[in-house]
C-alpha positions in Angstrom: 32.2 1.2 10.5 28.6 0.1 11.4 27.2 3.2 9.9 29.0 2.6 6.6 27.9 -1.1 6.6 24.3 -0.2 7.3 24.0 2.2 4.4 25.9 -0.2 2.1 23.6 -3.1 3.1 20.4 -1.0 2.4 21.8 0.2 -0.9 22.8 -3.3 -2.0 19.4 -4.6 -1.1 17.6 -1.9 -3.1 19.9 -2.1 -6.1 19.5 -5.9 -6.4 15.7 -6.0 -6.1 15.2 -3.0 -8.5 17.6 -4.7 -11.0 15.6 -7.9 -10.5 18.8 -9.8 -9.6 17.2 -11.3 -6.5 13.6 -11.8 -5.2 12.7 -9.6 -2.3 12.3 -12.6 0.1 15.8 -13.9 -0.8 17.3 -10.4 -0.6 15.7 -9.7 2.8 17.3 -12.9 4.2 20.7 -13.3 2.4 22.0 -9.7 2.3 21.6 -9.0 6.0 23.1 -12.4 6.9 26.1 -11.6 4.8 26.6 -8.1 6.2 26.2 -9.5 9.7 29.2 -11.6 9.0 31.1 -8.6 7.6 30.3 -6.7 10.8 32.1 -9.5 12.7 28.9 -10.6 14.5 28.0 -13.7 12.5 28.0 -15.8 15.7 25.0 -13.8 16.9 23.0 -14.0 13.7 20.6 -16.6 15.2 19.9 -14.4 18.2 19.2 -11.4 16.0 16.9 -13.3 13.7 14.9 -14.9 16.6 14.6 -11.4 18.2 13.3 -10.0 14.9 10.9 -12.8 14.3 9.5 -12.4 17.9 8.9 -8.7 17.3 7.2 -9.2 13.9 5.2 -12.4 14.7 2.1 -10.4 15.9 2.2 -8.4 12.7 2.4 -11.6 10.7 -0.6 -13.1 12.6 -2.6 -9.9 12.1 -1.9 -9.8 8.4 -2.7 -13.5 7.9 -6.1 -13.3 9.6 -6.8 -9.8 8.2 -6.3 -11.2 4.7 -8.7 -14.0 5.4 -11.3 -11.8 7.0 -11.3 -9.1 4.4 -10.9 -11.7 1.6 -14.2 -13.2 2.8 -15.8 -9.8 3.0 -14.8 -9.2 -0.6 -16.1 -12.6 -1.6 -19.5 -12.1 0.0 -20.0 -8.6 -1.6 -19.6 -6.3 1.4 -17.6 -3.7 -0.6 -19.4 -4.1 -4.0 -21.6 -1.0 -3.5 -18.5 1.2 -3.0 -16.8 -0.5 -6.0 -19.8 0.0 -8.2 -19.9 3.7 -7.3 -16.2 4.1 -8.2 -16.6 2.1 -11.5 -19.7 4.1 -12.4 -17.5 7.2 -12.1 -14.6 5.5 -14.0 -16.6 4.2 -17.0 -13.8 3.3 -19.5 -11.8 6.5 -19.3 -8.1 5.9 -18.2 -8.1 9.3 -16.4 -11.2 8.4 -14.4 -9.9 4.9 -13.7 -6.6 6.2 -12.2 -8.3 9.0 -10.2 -10.9 6.4 -9.1 -8.1 4.2 -7.8 -6.8 7.0 -5.7 -10.3 7.8 -4.4 -11.1 4.2 -3.6 -7.7 3.7 -1.8 -8.2 6.8 0.2 -11.8 5.8 1.3 -10.9 2.3 2.3 -7.8 3.6 4.1 -10.1 5.0 6.7 -10.0 1.6 8.4 -6.3 2.2 9.2 -5.0 -1.0 7.7 -2.9 -1.0 4.6 -3.3 -4.6 3.7 -7.1 -4.2 3.7 -6.9 -1.1 1.5 -4.7 -2.9 -1.0 -6.8 -6.0 -1.1 -10.0 -4.1 -1.8 -8.5 -1.7 -4.3 -6.7 -4.3 -6.3 -9.7 -6.7 -6.3 -11.9 -3.9 -7.7 -9.5 -2.2 -10.1 -7.2 -4.9 -11.4 -9.7 -6.4 -14.0 -10.4 -2.9 -15.2 -6.8 -2.0 -15.6 -6.2 -5.3 -17.5 -9.2 -4.8 -19.7 -8.3 -1.3 -20.7 -4.6 -2.1 -21.0 -3.4 0.3 -18.3 0.0 0.1 -16.6 -0.3 -1.8 -13.4 2.5 0.1 -11.7 0.3 3.2 -12.0 -2.3 1.4 -10.0 0.1 0.2 -7.3 1.9 3.5 -7.1 -1.3 5.6 -6.8 -2.8 3.2 -4.2 0.3 3.1 -2.1 0.8 6.8 -2.1 -2.9 7.6 -1.2 -2.8 5.0 1.6 0.5 6.5 2.9 -1.1 9.9 3.3 -4.1 8.4 5.1 -1.8 6.2 7.2 -1.4 9.2 9.5 -4.9 8.6 11.0 -4.7 8.3 14.8 -5.7 4.6 14.7 -3.3 3.9 11.8 -0.2 3.6 13.9 2.4 6.3 13.3 0.5 9.1 15.1 -0.1 6.9 18.1 3.6 5.9 18.2 4.7 9.6 18.0 2.3 10.5 20.8 3.6 7.7 23.0 7.2 8.4 22.3 7.0 12.1 23.1 4.3 11.8 25.8 1.8 14.1 24.1 -1.9 13.6 23.1 -2.5 12.0 19.7 -5.4 14.4 18.9 -3.0 17.4 19.5 -0.7 15.9 16.8 -3.3 14.9 14.3 -6.1 17.5 14.3 -3.9 20.5 13.4 -2.3 18.4 10.7 -5.6 17.8 8.9 -5.2 20.8 6.5 -1.7 19.8 5.4 -2.8 16.2 5.0 -5.8 17.3 2.9 -3.4 19.2 0.6 -1.3 16.0 0.4 -4.4 14.0 -0.6 -5.4 16.6 -3.1 -1.9 16.4 -4.6 -2.3 12.6 -4.9 -5.6 13.1 -6.7 -3.9 15.6 -9.0 -1.0 13.2 -9.6 -3.5 10.5 -10.5 -5.1 12.8 -13.0 -1.8 13.5 -14.7 -0.9 9.9 -14.8 -4.3 9.1 -16.1 -3.8 11.7 -18.9 -0.5 9.9 -19.8 -2.3 6.6 -20.0 -5.1 8.1 -22.1 -2.6 9.5 -24.6 -0.9 6.1 -24.7 -3.9 3.9 -25.2 -6.9 6.1 -25.9 -10.4 5.4 -24.5 -12.2 2.1 -24.7 -15.7 1.8 -25.9 -17.1 -1.2 -24.1 -19.1 -3.8 -26.0 -22.8 -3.2 -25.3 -22.5 0.6 -25.1 -25.4 2.6 -26.5 -23.8 3.1 -29.9 -23.6 -0.6 -30.5 -26.7 -1.9 -28.8 -29.7 -2.9 -31.0 -32.8 -0.7 -30.6 -35.0 -1.8 -27.8 -32.4 -3.9 -26.0 -32.0 -3.3 -22.3 -28.6 -1.9 -21.3 -26.5 -3.8 -18.9 -25.2 -1.3 -16.3 -21.7 -0.2 -17.1 -20.4 -0.9 -13.7 -21.8 -4.5 -14.0 -19.8 -5.0 -17.2 -16.7 -3.5 -15.8 -17.0 -5.4 -12.5 -16.9 -8.8 -14.2 -13.6 -10.6 -14.1 -11.2 -10.7 -17.0 -12.1 -14.3 -17.5 -15.0 -13.1 -19.7 -12.6 -12.3 -22.5 -13.1 -13.6 -26.0 -10.6 -16.1 -27.4 -9.6 -13.5 -30.0 -8.9 -10.9 -27.4 -6.8 -13.3 -25.4 -4.8 -14.4 -28.3 -4.1 -11.0 -29.8 -3.6 -9.0 -26.6 -6.4 -6.6 -27.7 -9.4 -5.8 -25.6 -12.9 -6.9 -26.5 -13.8 -3.4 -27.6 -12.6 -0.5 -29.6 -10.4 2.4 -28.7 -11.2 6.1 -29.4 -9.0 9.1 -28.8 -5.2 9.3 -29.2 -4.5 5.6 -28.7 -3.3 3.3 -31.4 -6.0 0.8 -30.7 -3.7 -1.8 -29.4 -3.9 -3.2 -25.9 -0.2 -3.8 -25.7 2.1 -1.5 -23.8 4.9 0.4 -25.3 7.2 1.3 -22.3 9.2 3.8 -24.4 6.0 5.7 -25.2 5.4 6.6 -21.6 7.4 6.5 -18.4 4.4 5.2 -16.5 4.3 2.1 -18.7 6.4 -0.6 -17.2 7.6 -3.8 -18.9 6.8 -5.8 -15.8 3.2 -4.5 -15.8 2.2 -6.2 -18.9 -1.2 -4.7 -19.7 -2.4 -7.3 -22.2 -5.7 -8.4 -20.7 -7.2 -11.8 -19.9 -3.9 -13.7 -19.9 -3.9 -14.7 -16.3 -7.6 -15.5 -15.6 -7.7 -13.2 -12.6 -11.1 -13.4 -11.0 -12.3 -9.9 -10.1 -15.5 -8.8 -8.4 -17.9 -10.6 -10.6 -21.4 -9.3 -9.6 -22.8 -12.8 -10.2 -20.2 -14.8 -8.3 -21.4 -17.7 -6.3 -19.9 -16.5 -3.0 -22.2 -13.5 -2.7 -24.3 -13.4 0.5 -26.8 -10.5 0.0 -29.0 -11.7 2.8 -26.1 -11.4 5.2 -25.0 -8.0 4.0 -26.0 -6.1 7.1 -24.6 -8.8 9.4 -21.2 -8.5 7.6 -21.3 -4.7 7.7 -22.1 -4.7 11.4 -19.4 -7.2 12.1 -16.8 -5.1 10.2 -17.9 -1.9 12.0 -17.7 -3.7 15.3 -14.3 -5.0 14.5 -12.9 -1.6 13.5 -14.4 0.0 16.6 -12.8 -2.7 18.8 -9.5 -2.0 17.0 -9.8 1.8 17.6 -10.8 1.3 21.3 -8.1 -1.3 21.7 -10.4 -3.8 23.4 -8.2 -6.7 22.4 -4.8 -7.0 20.5 -5.4 -6.5 16.8 -4.2 -10.0 15.8 -6.7 -11.5 18.3 -9.5 -9.4 16.9 -8.8 -10.4 13.3 -8.5 -14.1 14.3 -11.9 -14.0 16.0 -13.4 -12.0 13.2 -12.1 -14.3 10.5 -13.4 -17.4 12.3 -16.9 -15.8 12.8 -17.1 -14.5 9.2 -16.2 -17.9 7.8 -18.6 -19.8 10.1 -21.7 -17.5 9.4 -21.2 -16.9 5.7 -20.0 -20.4 4.8 -21.4 -22.9 7.3 -20.4 -25.9 5.3 -16.9 -27.2 5.8 -16.1 -27.6 2.1 -17.0 -24.0 1.4 -14.9 -22.8 4.3 -11.9 -24.8 3.0 -12.5 -23.4 -0.5 -12.4 -19.8 0.9 -9.3 -20.4 2.9 -7.6 -22.0 -0.1 -8.6 -19.1 -2.3 -6.7 -16.6 -0.1 -3.8 -19.0 0.8 -1.4 -17.6 -1.8 -1.7 -14.0 -0.4 -1.4 -15.3 3.2 1.7 -17.3 2.4 3.4 -14.6 0.4 2.8 -11.9 3.0 3.7 -14.1 6.0 6.9 -15.2 4.3 7.8 -11.6 3.6 7.2 -10.6 7.2 9.5 -13.2 8.5 12.1 -12.5 5.9 11.9 -8.8 6.9 12.5 -10.0 10.4 16.0 -11.1 9.4 16.7 -7.6 7.9 15.3 -5.6 10.8 16.8 -8.1 13.3 20.3 -7.6 11.9 19.9 -3.8 11.5 18.9 -3.4 15.2 20.9 -6.3 16.7 24.3 -5.2 15.3 23.7 -1.6 16.2 23.7 -0.5 12.5 20.4 1.4 12.8 21.4 3.3 15.9 24.7 4.3 14.4 23.0 5.4 11.2 20.4 7.5 13.1 23.1 9.0 15.3 25.2 9.9 12.3 22.2 11.5 10.5 21.3 13.6 13.5 24.9 14.5 14.1 25.4 15.9 10.6 22.6 18.5 11.2 24.4 21.9 11.4 24.1 23.6 14.8 22.5 26.6 13.1 19.5 24.4 12.1 18.5 23.9 15.8 15.6 26.4 15.7 14.4 24.6 12.5 14.4 21.1 13.9 10.8 20.6 12.9 11.8 21.1 9.2 14.9 18.9 9.8 12.6 16.2 11.4 10.3 16.3 8.4 13.1 15.9 5.9 14.7 13.1 7.9 11.4 11.3 8.2 11.5 10.5 4.5 14.7 8.3 4.4 14.4 7.1 8.0 10.9 5.8 7.8 11.7 4.2 4.4 14.8 2.3 5.7 13.6 1.7 9.2 10.4 0.3 10.8 8.0 2.8 12.3 8.8 1.5 15.8 12.5 2.1 15.2 12.0 5.6 14.0 9.3 6.8 16.4 10.7 5.2 19.5 14.4 5.3 18.7 15.1 8.5 16.6 12.2 10.8 17.3 13.0 11.3 21.0 16.5 12.4 20.1 15.2 14.9 17.5 12.6 16.2 20.0 15.3 16.7 22.6 17.5 18.6 20.2 14.5 20.7 19.2 13.6 21.4 22.8 17.0 22.9 23.4 16.2 25.5 20.8 12.6 26.1 21.9 10.9 23.9 19.3 7.7 22.3 20.7 7.5 18.5 20.8 4.1 18.7 19.1 5.8 20.4 16.0 8.4 17.7 16.0 5.7 15.0 16.2 3.7 16.5 13.4 6.8 16.8 11.2 7.6 13.2 11.8 4.4 12.1 10.1 5.1 13.6 6.7 7.3 10.6 5.5 4.4 8.1 5.7 3.5 8.6 2.0 7.0 7.2 1.2 7.0 4.7 4.1 4.1 2.7 2.7 6.3 1.6 -0.3 9.2 0.6 2.0 10.5 -3.0 1.6 10.0 -3.3 5.4 6.2 -2.7 5.2 4.4 -6.1 4.9 1.3 -4.6 3.4 3.1 -3.5 0.2 3.7 -7.2 -0.6 0.0 -7.7 -0.6 -0.3 -4.9 -3.1 2.4 -6.0 -5.5 1.5 -9.7 -5.1 -2.2 -9.3 -6.0 -1.4 -6.8 -8.8 1.3 -9.2 -10.2 3.8 -6.4 -10.3 7.5 -6.9 -9.5 8.5 -5.1 -6.2 11.5 -3.5 -7.9 9.3 -2.1 -10.7 6.9 -0.7 -8.1 9.7 0.8 -6.2 11.3 2.4 -9.2 8.0 4.0 -10.3 6.6 5.0 -6.9 9.4 6.3 -4.8 9.8 9.6 -6.6 6.1 10.4 -6.5 5.7 9.3 -2.9 8.7 11.4 -1.8 7.2 14.4 -3.7 3.9 13.9 -1.9 5.6 13.9 1.5 7.4 17.1 0.6 4.1 18.7 -0.4 2.6 17.7 3.0 5.7 19.2 4.7 5.5 22.4 2.7 1.8 22.8 3.4 2.4 22.2 7.1 5.0 25.0 7.2 2.8 27.3 5.1 -0.1 26.8 7.5 2.1 27.3 10.5 1.4 23.8 11.8 5.1 22.6 11.6 
């Protein structure tokens, strides 16, 4: 009964948010509360929620102060050189823009924190997507999938959990997986290229104002990355009113900045590409918050913070709390400036913290009622006996739905030991099981139980249901590519 209720609860949640009948935060709270009553355990709902909140409170604290810290680093220009390099590569070509999104997300993902990756990627790429009229779900889908592949880094979380659960060394899990993960990342870049081609066919290529063809003789050229880095607030009144960009299109596009969802599956009605309508402030290279004289201090502070995270000198929430306080104090010594920076990032902080605590209701009910255990036991139980020698493959396939519908802690500490024990009975190494358990991370990063994904869709102004509908198929395919490569190389 609990198995059935668990699957129905998850299906109900996904259907309602993808059909936009409920907001994610309302669905995360009301649906599990209702199913808790259906399970006959409504009297214990309070205990389940408090238990879930207690487990996720450190995550909420970490995300709150990580958003403030990296928000300040973005404000002061720490990541502008990386962004300029990506934008120099992108120019105004949709293919390059989408591929650049994947590259930027992969590079920033080296820090092991999804929320940081999404903040930097969206801050850099959102104005460009709006100006060129590209579909924003393409941006969120590519960024989330690239980050999901990179989330398998030993300091990213899943690898450490798998190593702890199976009592093996994290390096023995991760290092042999590098070739398979590299294939997965190359697949993401290839996917970005294909999606970019679709966007190019839909809208064409934009010739930016001030390009060589339009500039009077003798006039100095403004660097392309400077023009593209500026926020969309620089739009002309005509561009804002008509929904066309302040430039001309070449190639196969119609010349309009508006999106035709029927023309391309990547185009999404929720990701309205008409630029300049929301005044989003991107990475303006002349913004008042830049602190070029403190660049190396901020770079050193960030490196020290990441090193402390990897070495586990202090709990991650404490490190980000200290880092945020120090970054604010040094870069903005005056109280009004500090208040202004905190206020600038308050929306993201509130949205993400609210989603984390709402997700605590969902995970609390799933685990407290025993639904998640019954679901996992049922899935393991339906594996045919003859598949025992292939438990690594089974683990890899199960990691896709289980890491999507469960927290990483629930999967790696609750389900993975059971799978490893079943594999050991047929001579399958725990290391192979652990490596196979990582392949679902590309899909996991778009799970409604991952707080960082709400940073992504919130900053990109994309509905979570639209993001899910677009991304899940590509993320699942990426996971299967990693699994296939692991088997081909003999790693899994």
